[in-house]
N, C-alpha and C positions, 0 to 999 in steps of 0.2 A: 722741141726747146732748140731755137738759133745757137747755136757754134760761134765762137770768132771767123771759122772759117767761113763760114756763110757772110758775117759780115764784108770778110775781107775780099771775095769775092766780088761781092758789087761794089766795093769802092772801088779795088781796084782797075775796074771796067770802065769809070770814068773818068773823063776828061779832067789833067791836069792833078790826077786825086796820085797822093804819095802816102807812103807808111813810114813813120819812125817806129824806134821805140825811144823811148824819151825817158830814164829813168824807170827802168824795169814795166814800162805801161807801152802796149802798143796802142799810137794813135795815126787816126788818119787827116794827113791836112790837103788845105787848098794851100799853097806856096809856103806863107806863112800864120795862116790861121787853119786852128785846130777846129773840124768838123763830128769825129767823132773820135774818142776815148774812153780806153776799159783799163779799170781798176786792176792792180798787179793779177791779181789772183784771178782775173776776169767774169767774178761774178756778177758785178756791175759796169755799165759803162752811161758815159755822156754824149747826149750830142746837141747838133746846133738846134736849138728851137724859138719862135719867136716869143721873147721875152710876155708880152700882155696877154698869152693866151695860154702861158705855162699853168697861172692855177689850174682853169676851168679842164688843163688836159692830167695834172696829178689830181685835181676832183672826182672825176667820172671814171680813169684807173689804178685807186689807190694801190692796189697788190699790183702793179705792174710798174709807176712809174714815180719819184718822188721827188723834190725840187734839190736845187742843186743846194754844195756848203755854201751858208751863209757870207763867208771869201767872195764864193763865187754868183753869189745874185745879182749882180750886180751888169752880167752876162746875157746873151742869150741862150742857155741853155738848160738841159733839164737832165737827170737822169733817168735808170729803167734795170730789172733786172733782169740779166740775162737769158737766165731760165724763164722768164716769165714770156719774153717774142717768141713766135714761130719763125717760120726762114719767109714764108712770106712779108709778116712787118717787118723781120729786119731790112728788106729789100727797098721797102717804105719808108721807113725811118733816117735809111742812108741816103739813100738816093734824095727824099727834102732835105736832109742838114746837107749837103752838097749844096743845092741849088738856091741855101741861104750866104755862102759862104763863096761861088765861082761867081765870075764877071757874068753878067744877064745876055750876052750873046751866044755865050758858052750854052751855057742852059736851055734857052730856046731852043738849042739845036738838036739837042739829045732827047 
């Protein structure tokens, strides 16, 4: 099971990534764009994910991933249960979400 510390370690090592506490929620951003955010109790998290691929991800692993709230469906975003993700998968999730929001010239060098 991954912890918020596992996600934090990866996210803060990425270029241009910063951590913020917004309304008692831990969020990671590149500039003003949030690419990873935890619920207040840290039991769930949301991350940048291609909207067109979201339904397939949720259908493939419904015990791990779930769609965003109705008001956030228009965004490229999906959610997951923190306890359902291991540390290796957390790293992959963070890096791929970061790649969606960072300039391409930065991500290609990573």
